[in-house]
C-alpha positions as a Python dict, from the first residue, in 0.01 Angstrom:
ca = {
    (1, 'M'): (0, 0, 0),
    (2, 'T'): (-33, -364, 94),
    (3, 'Q'): (114, -569, 377),
    (4, 'T'): (217, -930, 335),
    (5, 'N'): (414, -1176, 541),
    (6, 'F'): (702, -1268, 313),
    (7, 'M'): (811, -1629, 372),
    (8, 'D'): (535, -1644, 636),
    (9, 'K'): (735, -1437, 885),
    (10, 'Y'): (863, -1100, 755),
    (11, 'P'): (604, -818, 757),
    (12, 'V'): (666, -640, 425),
    (13, 'Y'): (487, -332, 296),
    (14, 'S'): (461, -295, -81),
    (15, 'L'): (350, -18, -313),
    (16, 'E'): (333, -63, -688),
    (17, 'I'): (348, 262, -881),
    (18, 'Q'): (277, 269, -1252),
    (19, 'K'): (531, 482, -1437),
    (20, 'N'): (253, 716, -1552),
    (21, 'Q'): (156, 776, -1186),
    (22, 'T'): (483, 950, -1092),
    (23, 'N'): (706, 1219, -1233),
    (24, 'L'): (1019, 1023, -1134),
    (25, 'K'): (1170, 835, -1426),
    (26, 'N'): (1395, 566, -1276),
    (27, 'V'): (1521, 393, -963),
    (28, 'D'): (1795, 651, -905),
    (29, 'E'): (1547, 941, -907),
    (30, 'I'): (1326, 758, -657),
    (31, 'L'): (1627, 689, -434),
    (32, 'A'): (1727, 1057, -455),
    (33, 'Y'): (1375, 1146, -336),
    (34, 'Y'): (1406, 912, -36),
    (35, 'K'): (1757, 1035, 40),
    (36, 'A'): (1632, 1395, 56),
    (37, 'K'): (1353, 1287, 295),
    (38, 'I'): (1602, 1100, 514),
    (39, 'L'): (1845, 1393, 525),
    (40, 'E'): (1562, 1637, 612),
    (41, 'H'): (1441, 1427, 905),
    (42, 'P'): (1580, 1538, 1244),
    (43, 'I'): (1686, 1193, 1371),
    (44, 'S'): (1746, 985, 1059),
    (45, 'T'): (2086, 908, 912),
    (46, 'F'): (2154, 816, 551),
    (47, 'I'): (2394, 522, 530),
    (48, 'S'): (2424, 401, 171),
    (49, 'I'): (2274, 290, -156),
    (50, 'F'): (2311, -80, -234),
    (51, 'D'): (2291, -177, -601),
    (52, 'H'): (2129, -516, -559),
    (53, 'Y'): (2092, -570, -933),
    (54, 'S'): (2463, -515, -1012),
    (55, 'H'): (2569, -724, -714),
    (56, 'T'): (2351, -1016, -822),
    (57, 'Q'): (2478, -990, -1180),
    (58, 'S'): (2841, -984, -1060),
    (59, 'I'): (2802, -1318, -883),
    (60, 'N'): (2606, -1470, -1173),
    (61, 'G'): (2299, -1485, -954),
    (62, 'E'): (1947, -1536, -1079),
    (63, 'I'): (1743, -1224, -1164),
    (64, 'N'): (1379, -1232, -1269),
    (65, 'T'): (1378, -1127, -1635),
    (66, 'D'): (1097, -876, -1567),
    (67, 'I'): (1325, -678, -1331),
    (68, 'K'): (1512, -395, -1502),
    (69, 'N'): (1686, -247, -1193),
    (70, 'A'): (1686, -307, -817),
    (71, 'K'): (1848, -99, -543),
    (72, 'N'): (1809, -41, -170),
    (73, 'I'): (1851, 280, 26),
    (74, 'I'): (1984, 208, 375),
    (75, 'F'): (1927, 447, 666),
    (76, 'C'): (1860, 455, 1040),
    (77, 'F'): (1610, 629, 1267),
    (78, 'G'): (1775, 503, 1586),
    (79, 'S'): (1745, 759, 1865),
    (80, 'A'): (1797, 515, 2153),
    (81, 'I'): (1933, 170, 2226),
    (82, 'P'): (1692, 39, 2491),
    (83, 'N'): (1816, -321, 2454),
    (84, 'S'): (2033, -539, 2234),
    (85, 'K'): (1744, -671, 2023),
    (86, 'I'): (1671, -329, 1869),
    (87, 'L'): (1988, -370, 1662),
    (88, 'A'): (1828, -668, 1486),
    (89, 'V'): (1572, -438, 1323),
    (90, 'R'): (1810, -154, 1242),
    (91, 'P'): (1913, -4, 1012),
    (92, 'R'): (1610, 34, 784),
    (93, 'S'): (1606, -35, 411),
    (94, 'I'): (1366, 54, 131),
    (95, 'G'): (1391, -151, -186),
    (96, 'V'): (1306, 3, -521),
    (97, 'V'): (1260, -226, -821),
    (98, 'E'): (1196, -115, -1177),
    (99, 'F'): (982, -316, -1416),
    (100, 'Q'): (888, -228, -1773),
    (101, 'D'): (582, -19, -1678),
    (102, 'S'): (606, 20, -1301),
    (103, 'F'): (814, 56, -988),
    (104, 'M'): (775, -155, -674),
    (105, 'I'): (859, 4, -340),
    (106, 'E'): (906, -243, -52),
    (107, 'F'): (1023, -232, 308),
    (108, 'M'): (987, -429, 628),
    (109, 'Q'): (758, -300, 898),
    (110, 'A'): (933, -61, 1134),
    (111, 'P'): (930, -139, 1507),
    (112, 'K'): (792, 209, 1593),
    (113, 'E'): (446, 294, 1462),
    (114, 'E'): (529, 660, 1392),
    (115, 'I'): (827, 558, 1177),
    (116, 'Q'): (612, 303, 994),
    (117, 'E'): (354, 573, 920),
    (118, 'L'): (629, 806, 798),
    (119, 'L'): (766, 544, 556),
    (120, 'V'): (416, 481, 420),
    (121, 'T'): (356, 856, 378),
    (122, 'W'): (689, 912, 203),
    (123, 'S'): (613, 625, -35),
    (124, 'K'): (259, 736, -117),
    (125, 'E'): (388, 1089, -192),
    (126, 'L'): (566, 941, -496),
    (127, 'I'): (226, 911, -666),
    (128, 'L'): (107, 1217, -855),
    (129, 'K'): (-214, 1368, -723),
}
């Protein structure tokens, strides 16, 4: 898993998984995996799946020709509202993009270290041992 600063300001974690490194076959199966993890967690709440690919197509937006599918799973780990700024980093989203031979998993850094570690662990578990 790598960390970059997208547009020089957004801390994004990325994990590329070759299709032969996982037993999951498509974006929807990967999202189902994450949804199960979210629903099992004691404080997380599943919110929605956003089909970014279909949305972009519907508005005649530009899509990189290498991208075959792109969706986000949206969820929240919020257990407290200590101030108004916390709402700027919630809810969470994990993007899953399908390419010809691989999947790219990407999400912004979580404000709480234990949640960040959990998201990294969940993502790395997609890779077959």
